C-alpha positions in Angstrom: -34.1 -14.2 -70.3 -32.9 -10.8 -69.8 -32.3 -8.9 -66.7 -33.7 -6.1 -67.5 -36.3 -5.5 -65.1 -38.7 -3.5 -67.7 -38.9 -6.9 -70.0 -42.7 -7.9 -71.0 -42.9 -11.3 -73.0 -46.0 -12.0 -75.7 -47.6 -15.0 -77.0 -44.8 -15.9 -78.4 -42.4 -15.5 -75.2 -40.0 -13.0 -77.3 -38.9 -10.6 -75.2 -40.4 -6.8 -75.9 -38.3 -3.6 -75.8 -37.9 -1.0 -72.7 -40.5 1.1 -71.5 -44.4 1.0 -71.9 -45.7 -2.1 -74.5 -48.6 -2.3 -76.3 -50.2 -5.1 -77.3 -48.2 -7.6 -79.9 -49.2 -7.8 -83.2 -51.2 -10.7 -82.6 -53.5 -9.1 -80.2 -55.4 -7.3 -82.8 -56.1 -9.1 -86.1 -55.7 -7.0 -89.4 -58.9 -6.4 -91.5 -59.4 -8.7 -95.0 -57.9 -6.8 -97.7 -56.0 -4.1 -95.8 -54.4 -5.5 -93.3 -55.6 -2.8 -90.3 -56.6 -3.4 -87.0 -60.3 -3.8 -86.4 -62.3 -1.1 -84.0 -65.3 -1.4 -82.1 -67.9 -0.4 -84.5 -69.6 1.7 -81.5 -66.3 3.5 -81.4 -66.5 7.0 -83.7 -62.3 7.1 -83.3 -59.7 4.6 -83.3 -59.5 3.3 -79.4 -56.2 1.7 -78.6 -56.0 -0.6 -75.7 -54.0 0.7 -72.1 -50.9 -0.7 -73.1 -48.6 0.8 -69.6 -47.9 -2.1 -66.9 -45.4 -1.8 -64.6 -42.2 -4.2 -65.4 -43.2 -6.6 -62.2 -46.9 -6.7 -63.7 -45.7 -7.1 -67.4 -44.1 -10.6 -66.2 -47.0 -11.6 -64.7 -49.0 -10.6 -67.1 -47.3 -13.4 -69.6 -50.3 -16.2 -70.1 -49.1 -19.9 -69.8 -50.0 -22.2 -72.6 -52.2 -23.7 -69.8 -54.4 -20.5 -69.9 -54.7 -20.8 -73.6 -58.3 -22.3 -75.5 -58.1 -26.4 -76.0 -59.2 -26.2 -79.6 -56.8 -26.1 -82.5 -55.9 -23.4 -84.2 -56.5 -23.1 -87.7 -55.5 -20.3 -90.1 -57.3 -17.6 -90.2 -60.0 -17.0 -92.5 -62.3 -14.3 -93.9 -65.4 -14.2 -92.1 -68.6 -15.3 -94.5 -70.7 -12.4 -95.7 -73.5 -11.3 -93.5 -71.9 -13.6 -90.3 -71.7 -12.3 -87.2 -68.6 -11.1 -85.5 -66.3 -13.9 -84.3 -65.1 -13.3 -80.5 -61.9 -12.1 -79.8 -60.0 -15.5 -80.5 -56.5 -16.3 -78.7 -55.8 -12.7 -78.0 -59.5 -12.2 -76.1 -58.5 -15.1 -74.2 -55.1 -13.7 -72.9 -56.8 -10.6 -71.8 -59.1 -12.4 -69.6 -56.5 -14.3 -68.4 -54.6 -11.5 -67.5 -58.0 -9.9 -65.9 -58.8 -12.2 -63.6 -55.1 -12.7 -62.8 -54.9 -8.7 -61.7 -58.3 -9.2 -59.8 -56.6 -11.8 -57.7 -53.3 -10.2 -57.4 -52.9 -7.7 -53.9 -52.2 -4.0 -53.6 -48.9 -3.6 -54.8 -48.5 -0.8 -52.3 -49.6 -3.1 -49.0 -47.6 -5.3 -50.8 -44.3 -2.7 -50.6 -45.6 -1.8 -46.8 -43.5 -4.5 -44.8 -40.6 -4.8 -47.1 -40.5 -0.9 -46.6 -40.9 -1.4 -42.8 -37.9 -4.0 -42.3 -35.5 -1.4 -44.7 -36.7 1.1 -42.5 -36.1 -0.5 -39.0 -32.5 -2.2 -40.7 -31.7 1.6 -41.3 -32.2 2.8 -37.6 -30.3 0.3 -36.4 -27.4 1.2 -38.2 -27.4 4.8 -37.5 -27.8 3.7 -33.5 -25.0 1.4 -33.9 -22.5 4.0 -35.9 -24.1 6.3 -33.5 -22.5 4.9 -30.1 -19.3 3.5 -31.3 -16.7 6.1 -30.6 -12.9 6.1 -31.6 -11.0 6.9 -28.4 -7.2 7.0 -28.4 -6.4 5.3 -24.8 -2.5 5.5 -23.6 -1.5 3.2 -21.3 1.9 4.3 -19.3 3.0 6.5 -22.1 1.7 3.8 -25.1 -0.9 5.1 -26.9 -3.4 3.4 -29.2 -6.2 4.6 -31.0 -9.5 1.9 -30.6 -13.4 2.1 -30.9 -15.6 1.2 -28.1 -19.0 1.3 -26.6 -17.9 2.4 -23.9 -20.2 5.6 -21.9 -17.6 6.4 -19.4 -13.9 5.8 -18.6 -14.5 3.3 -16.2 -15.9 1.5 -18.4 -13.3 1.8 -20.9 -10.7 0.7 -18.7 -13.0 -2.5 -17.7 -13.6 -3.3 -21.0 -9.7 -3.3 -21.8 -8.5 -5.1 -18.9 -7.0 -1.8 -17.5 -6.3 -2.6 -13.7 -5.8 0.8 -11.8 -4.8 1.1 -8.3 -5.3 4.3 -5.5 -1.6 5.8 -6.9 -2.3 5.7 -10.0 -3.6 8.5 -12.3 -6.3 8.1 -14.7 -7.4 11.6 -16.7 -10.1 12.2 -17.6 -11.5 10.8 -13.7 -12.7 7.1 -14.0 -16.8 7.8 -14.1 -16.4 10.4 -16.7 -18.4 10.2 -19.7 -16.7 9.5 -23.5 -17.4 10.9 -27.1 -15.8 9.9 -30.1 -12.7 11.7 -30.7 -11.6 12.1 -26.5 -7.9 10.6 -25.1 -7.7 9.0 -22.0 -4.5 8.6 -20.2 -3.5 6.0 -17.5 -0.1 7.1 -15.9 0.7 4.1 -13.3 2.3 4.9 -9.7 5.9 3.4 -8.7 7.1 3.2 -5.4 10.4 4.9 -4.7 12.3 4.4 -1.2 13.9 7.7 -0.9 16.1 9.1 1.9 16.4 12.8 1.5 19.2 14.5 3.5 19.2 11.2 6.0 15.6 11.3 6.6 13.9 7.8 4.8 10.3 8.0 3.6 8.3 6.4 0.9 7.0 8.1 -2.0 4.7 7.2 -5.4 5.2 9.1 -8.6 3.8 8.2 -12.0 6.9 9.6 -13.8 9.2 7.0 -16.1 13.1 8.7 -14.7 14.2 10.0 -11.5 15.0 13.2 -12.9 10.9 13.4 -13.7 10.5 11.6 -10.0 12.4 14.6 -8.5 10.6 17.1 -10.6 7.0 15.5 -9.0 8.3 15.3 -5.6 9.8 18.6 -5.6 13.0 18.2 -4.8 15.6 20.4 -5.6 18.2 18.4 -7.1 21.0 21.4 -8.3 24.2 20.8 -6.6 22.6 17.6 -5.3 24.2 14.0 -4.5 22.5 11.3 -6.2 23.2 7.5 -5.5 22.1 7.0 -9.2 21.8 8.9 -12.7 18.8 11.4 -13.3 18.0 9.2 -16.5 17.5 6.1 -14.6 14.5 4.4 -15.8 11.9 3.7 -12.5 10.2 0.5 -13.0 6.8 -0.8 -11.7 8.6 -2.5 -8.6 10.3 1.4 -8.1 14.0 1.6 -6.6 15.7 2.8 -4.0 16.7 6.6 -4.4 19.3 8.9 -1.8 19.3 12.3 -2.6 21.5 15.0 -0.5 21.2 18.2 -1.2 23.4 21.0 -1.3 23.9 22.8 2.3 25.8 25.5 4.1 27.7 24.1 7.1 30.2 26.2 9.3 33.4 24.7 11.3 34.7 26.3 14.0 38.6 25.2 14.3 41.6 26.5 15.9 40.5 29.4 16.2 39.0 30.1 13.1 35.8 29.8 11.0 35.1 27.9 7.5 32.0 28.1 6.1 31.3 25.8 3.0 28.7 24.6 0.8 28.7 20.3 1.0 26.2 17.4 0.6 28.3 15.2 2.6 26.4 12.4 4.3 28.6 13.2 7.2 30.3 15.5 9.6 33.4 13.4 9.3 32.9 14.3 5.3 31.8 17.8 5.6 35.9 18.7 8.0 37.5 16.7 5.5 36.2 18.5 2.5 37.0 22.1 4.6 40.6 20.1 5.0 40.5 20.1 8.5 41.5 16.7 10.1 41.5 15.3 13.7 44.3 13.7 15.7 44.3 11.8 18.6 41.8 12.2 20.7 39.9 15.1 18.7 36.3 15.5 18.3 33.5 17.4 17.2 30.3 19.2 19.2 28.1 16.8 17.1 29.1 13.3 17.0 31.8 12.9 13.7 29.2 10.2 12.2 26.2 12.1 12.4 24.5 14.4 9.6 25.3 17.7 9.0 21.7 19.9 8.7 21.8 22.9 7.0 23.1 26.2 8.5 24.8 24.1 11.2 28.0 25.1 12.9 30.2 22.5 14.3 33.0 23.2 16.4 36.0 21.0 16.9 37.8 20.2 20.0 41.0 19.7 20.4 41.7 17.3 23.4 45.3 16.1 24.9 44.6 13.8 28.2 47.3 12.0 30.6 46.5 9.4 32.9 46.6 9.3 37.1 46.6 6.6 39.4 45.9 6.9 43.1 45.2 4.9 45.7 42.3 5.6 48.0 41.2 4.0 51.1 38.0 1.4 51.3 36.7 1.8 54.5 36.5 -1.4 57.0 33.1 -2.2 58.6 32.1 -2.4 62.1 30.4 -5.8 63.4 28.8 -5.8 67.0 28.2 -9.2 69.2 26.5 -8.9 72.0 28.5 -9.9 75.3 26.1 -10.9 79.0 29.5 -10.6 81.0 30.0 -6.8 80.3 27.4 -4.4 82.0 25.4 -2.5 79.9 26.4 0.3 77.8 29.9 -1.1 77.7 31.6 -2.0 74.5 34.7 -3.6 74.1 37.0 -3.8 70.6 37.7 -7.3 70.3 39.6 -6.9 66.7 40.4 -3.8 65.3 39.4 -3.0 62.2 41.4 -2.3 58.6 41.1 -0.3 55.7 41.3 -1.7 52.2 42.8 -0.3 49.9 41.5 0.5 46.5 43.6 1.7 43.0 41.4 4.0 41.1 42.6 5.3 37.3 41.5 8.9 35.9 41.9 10.4 32.9 43.1 14.1 33.0 41.8 16.1 29.6 42.3 19.4 28.3 39.6 21.1 25.6 41.6 23.8 23.3 43.8 24.2 26.2 41.2 24.0 29.2 41.5 21.4 32.1 38.3 19.3 32.4 37.3 17.5 35.6 39.0 14.2 35.8 37.1 11.1 34.9 37.6 8.2 36.7 38.4 5.0 33.9 39.5 2.1 35.8 39.0 0.8 39.4 40.3 -2.1 40.9 40.9 -3.0 44.7 44.1 -3.6 46.2 43.5 -4.8 49.8 40.5 -5.7 50.9 39.2 -4.1 54.1 38.9 -6.1 57.7 36.0 -5.4 59.5 36.0 -4.5 62.8 34.8 -6.6 65.4 33.0 -5.2 68.8 31.3 -7.1 71.8 28.2 -5.1 73.7 27.7 -5.2 77.2 24.0 -6.5 78.3 24.4 -7.1 82.4 22.3 -4.6 84.1 25.2 -1.7 85.7 25.0 -1.8 89.7 25.1 1.7 90.7 25.9 0.9 94.5 29.7 0.5 95.6 30.1 0.1 99.3 32.3 2.7 101.2 31.5 5.3 98.4 27.4 5.6 97.9 28.1 8.4 100.8 29.8 11.5 98.9 28.5 14.5 97.0 29.5 13.0 94.0 27.5 15.8 92.3 29.5 18.7 93.8 32.8 16.6 92.4 31.0 16.8 89.0 30.2 20.3 88.8 33.5 20.8 90.0 35.6 18.8 87.6 33.0 19.2 84.4 30.3 21.7 85.5 28.4 18.3 85.3 28.8 17.4 81.3 28.8 13.4 80.8 30.6 15.0 77.5 33.5 17.4 78.4 36.9 17.0 77.4 39.5 19.3 78.6 41.6 21.7 76.4 44.1 19.0 75.8 41.4 16.0 74.8 43.1 13.9 77.6 40.4 13.9 80.1 36.9 13.5 79.1 33.4 12.8 81.2 31.3 13.9 84.3 35.0 13.2 86.4 37.3 13.7 84.0 39.2 10.3 83.5 42.1 9.2 81.1 41.2 6.9 79.0 44.2 4.9 80.4 42.0 4.8 83.8 38.9 4.5 82.5 39.2 1.4 80.5 41.6 0.1 83.7 38.1 0.1 85.6 36.3 -1.6 82.9 35.1 1.1 81.1 35.2 0.8 77.1 36.1 3.5 74.6 36.7 6.7 75.9 34.4 7.9 79.3 32.9 11.2 78.0 31.0 8.5 75.5 30.0 6.0 78.3 26.1 7.4 79.9 26.2 9.9 83.6 25.5 6.8 85.7 28.6 4.5 84.1 30.8 7.4 84.8 29.6 8.0 88.3 29.9 4.4 88.9 33.3 4.1 87.9 34.6 7.0 89.7 33.3 5.3 93.3 35.3 2.5 92.1 38.5 4.9 91.5 37.5 6.5 94.5 37.6 2.8 97.0 41.2 1.9 95.1 42.9 5.6 95.7 40.2 7.7 97.7 40.4 11.5 96.9 43.5 11.6 94.9 43.2 11.3 91.7 40.8 14.6 92.2 43.4 16.9 93.6 41.6 20.1 92.9 38.0 19.1 93.0 38.2 16.1 95.9 37.3 18.1 98.7 33.8 18.5 97.2 33.2 14.8 98.1 32.8 15.4 101.8 30.1 18.6 101.4 
């Protein structure tokens, strides 16, 4: 069978020609004697049968053998004179069968409509499928790749591709931005940098891949600066530690002159070395030598000379008092004299830039401990009466000797009190300490006892006042 969709078949089953196909030679039988087909008698002109059929109908026009008449076919004979025309024969049977089949077959347009709908649906779906597919260039940490995606925005694209971003990562365009075919999406991961800048430590984040890029991104002026690592050093996702010391101007005052230098030193001591200044012995600086030199700072070098001096200093003794009922009230007797101790103290005497400083005590040790003084304090009530002396004018005597002042002392310091006792006489009468320190009543009592012993002779100038 031919593959052409425009082939038709005759009664013999042989293929016809391409195009509009008419009936086979068997569809029209030749008339007797001239070999042309018979035409209906009612026609004035030859009438040709309608031979156009679509290809798919032409194929169906083939009549199987089952539809043909069952009586045997005889050779074609001429009809007897005056006989009625015989029916169309086998060709007519085929045409009837074809007409029967055509009546049963549905309308070709009605049959083609569902197929057309399916084709249209598939074509529309394919168009929508193609329209939603986008060609996107995705660059992750500097590694680009082109991919096709149905994601609507940047967030969905990153989720589909398994790209996780954090708070310190940068996405351009921003997450949530709608996507169109041909767009470019870049993801830059943040990297932690433990930065010590001019002595100040802090944690910063950068999306740069190298130290040089990080410094530019952070805004650090690196010209003339000291870097703890090379500028081309790559920064991994884990980050790195970076020490940066920028160039600074420092003025150093030493030995009467000023030196101004540009330095990226890590300490004042390093800056002194760069300026050619050396510290000797006790020399120091106005700021700690290990401190970080700041831009515009002035550092003064102090030349120090010093000596040590040892001094012995007394340690005061303590006084221990105890009550004694055998002594009159107001009477104190030193039972054991106190003794001061001795302390040996070492002082540092310094001269800074030629100026003497206040001595500074650097060491102290006790050479001898002090010994406390023991004093007995009388608690016995003091008598006021002395037989043979109570009737005398003691107030007149006191006024003459001391002006009536219990604490009076003569210019030589030998005599004191109301009655100008010397210390030896006072203590011989039972008094304690100095007479001028005792109460007035005790002084009068001791004076009466002295009068009983020696009369008015102890007061050669004022003794007459006792008689009034």
